[in-house]
N, C-alpha and C positions, 0 to 999 in steps of 0.2 A: 849620615851621611847612607846612599845605597849601598855602597861598598860592602857593609859591613849588618847590614838587616839589622839594624837598631829600632829604627821606625816601626820595625815591623814587629817586635819586640815589644816597643811600647804600648805600640795600638789596642794587640789584644789584652793588655793589663788595663788599657784605659776602658775596652769595652766588656771589663767584667772575667775576663779569662786569668786563668793563671797559668804562667810558662813554664816547660820542663823541660831539662834539660839532659844532657850527657855527661859526664868527668873523662876528660880524654889523658891518658897516659903514656900513652902505644903513640908511637914514633909516627907510623905511617898516616900519612893527609888523607889516603882512603877509610880511616875509621871518621874522620869529620866530616868526611863527604858522605858518607854510606850515613850518620848519625842526620843529616839535615834529608837525606832521602827519605827517611824513615819516619819524619814527622816531627823531631824534637827541634823545639824553639830555639833553645841555643844549647852551645857547647861548654863545657870547664876545662879548660886547657890549664892543667894544673903546673906549672912552672914551681911550684915549691914543694912539692913532693917526688914529680916525677922526674926524671932524666931528660927532662925538655935543652933544648939550645936556640939559641934564637932563629937558628936554622930553621928547626921543625917548629917550633910556635909560628914561625911567617906560613911556611907552608898549609897549617892548621887553618891556618886565618883564612888565606887564599882558596882553600878548599871550599868553603864554605857560600862564597861569593854569590853564586847563582844556587843557592838551595832554601832560602828564604830562612836558615837560621842563621845565630847572633853568636859570633864566636866571644867568649870573653876569658880570660888571661890572668889566672891568679900569678902576680908578681911573687919569687921569693924572701922577697922583703921591703919595708915601709925606706927606702933609699933610693934617691935621685937616679944615682948613675946605671939602677938594676931596672927602674922604671922607663924612664926616659925612652930607651931602645926599643922597648915592647910600644910604647904608644907610636912609636915612629910608623909600627907592620898597620895601622888604623883598625885594631879590633873593636868590637860594639862596647867591654866594656873593659875594667883594671879591677881584679878583686884584690883588697891589701890586706894582708894577715896581721893580727894580734896588735889590734890598735887600741889600748890602752887608758888612753886618757887623751885630754883635750888637747895638747902639744902635739902629740901625735896623730893625731884627726887635720889639725892644721895641716901639718908636715905633707901627709898624703896626700890634703888637697891642694896645697903647693907644688909637690912632684907633678902633678898633672895637668896644671895650668900654664898658659903662656903669661910671661909680665904684662899688665904689673898685677895678675892675682895671683902670680905666683912663678915657680922661677924655671921651669920646663924651657930645656935649652931649644934652638930651632933649628930642623936641618931636615924636615918634611920632605917625602916621597910621596908613598904611595898614600896617604890621607888627601893629595891633593893631584891624584890622579898623574902623577910624575911629571907634574906641569898644566897640565889641562883645565884645573880650576885654579881661577885669579886668586892670590894671596888674600886679600882683604875680605872675600869668600870663604874661602878655608878657614881660617881667623874665626868670622862669627860661628861657626859651624863647631868648631873647635871647640867653643863654651859649653856645649850640653853633649859631645860628642867627641871623645867617647864618656860611655859612664863611669862613675866613680863610686864605686863600692866598699868600703871598708866590712872588715870582719870583727863581730863584737862576739871574743871567742874566750876569757877568760876572766876572774871573777873581779879582778882590778877595775878590768873593762867596764861590768855594771856597777860597779860602785862610783868610776866617774860620767857614768850614760847619759846622765842630766845634760853635762857642759858639754860632751863628746855630739848629742845632737843638736846642739846650739852652733856647730861651725857650718859656716857657710860655704856651697861648693859639693857635699855630700848629696849623691843621687841614691844610695841605696845600703840599706845596713846585712849584711849577711851574720846569722848565726851560726858558730861554729859547737856542737852540741857535744860533741866528744873531746877535744879542749876545754871546753868550759865545764862539762866533767871534771876531769883530771886537775881543773886549777883547784875544784874543792873538795880536793882529799879524793875524789870517785872517779877513778878516771874506766871510763866505759860503761859506766852507770848510767848510761843518759836518761832512763825511765826513773830512775832515784826519786820519790817526791819533793825533797829540795832542789835538784835538780831542775824538775819539772817546772816548779814556782819561777825559779829564776826566769828560765826560758819564758815563760809566759809573763813575768814583768817585763822581759826585754820585748817583746813583739808589742805589746799594750804602747808602750812609750812611744815605741818605733812606727807603730800607726797614726798615734797624736798627733807626732811630729810633722806626718806629712809625706813621709822616704819609702820608698820601696821596701817591700820587708822579703828578705831571700835566705835560703840554706840550702844546704848540701845534707842531704839525710834519708834515712832508708826506715825511716820512722812511718806509721802509717800515715798515708796523706791525710784523714779523716782529721788527725791530731793538727795538723801544719795548716787545714783549711781554717778550723776553728780559729785560730790566730791570725788569721787572716792575710796569710802566705800569698805574696804576688810572684814567686819566681821558687823553684826547688828541683836541685839534681839529685834526684832518689838514686842513682847507679852508675858507677863507671864501664867503661871500654871490659876489661879486664875480667870483673865479674858476671857481665853480659855473657862474655864467650864461655867461662868457665860453669855457668848455672847452664848455659845451653848444649853445652859441650856434655855435662853429666845427665842430664834430661834424654838427648839420643843417646849416650851408653849405658841409660836405667831401658827402656826400651829394647835396645839389641840382646841386652844379660835376661 
């Protein structure tokens, strides 16, 4: 849908590019508008770890409409009642955390798709242009918009990855290095050789499955590019603010 810039995001990847995004934790929608104006390809509106409400998520999604930046929303959990109202805001993608087995992957897809493919409730507003888009046309578009993105961020998910990747309806897999390292008994040690080996394994399998590979990681871009990354969110809004503030202070001191 033009409303969320998803086609621009997909087109850049089809043309061989890597999409770069900003994690959004602050409530003010000007942060998302700024991200688009700065040239980010997408935002990661984090409703899992940041204190977002549906209202703040909506304003962030809407703020990016005219910028060319695609708004993704990470849901708090893989639960129908949580995911449904986020989908009705018409984001470009929804990121579902801690998908650790095939059953959870199937549930994630079902929560995002209308019947008969899933169990998403029908109460659309923004996605259909508040009535401007005929229902049949809207339903046709909803088959592929928004993107369904699952997070592989636990060693149990890695053990079940072959079966997870067989689930139809998944558009992209997002690796969560920090939580993955924690599930391996090495929380935060994302550069440990065993953690890196598992990340390499997941990356290779995702690419062989023909799915888009994404992550939120500040690790050197060369490492992720070598793995075939399609999209990456390397930094968040507060970290950008903190780093720049420190730089300014250092220049004045």
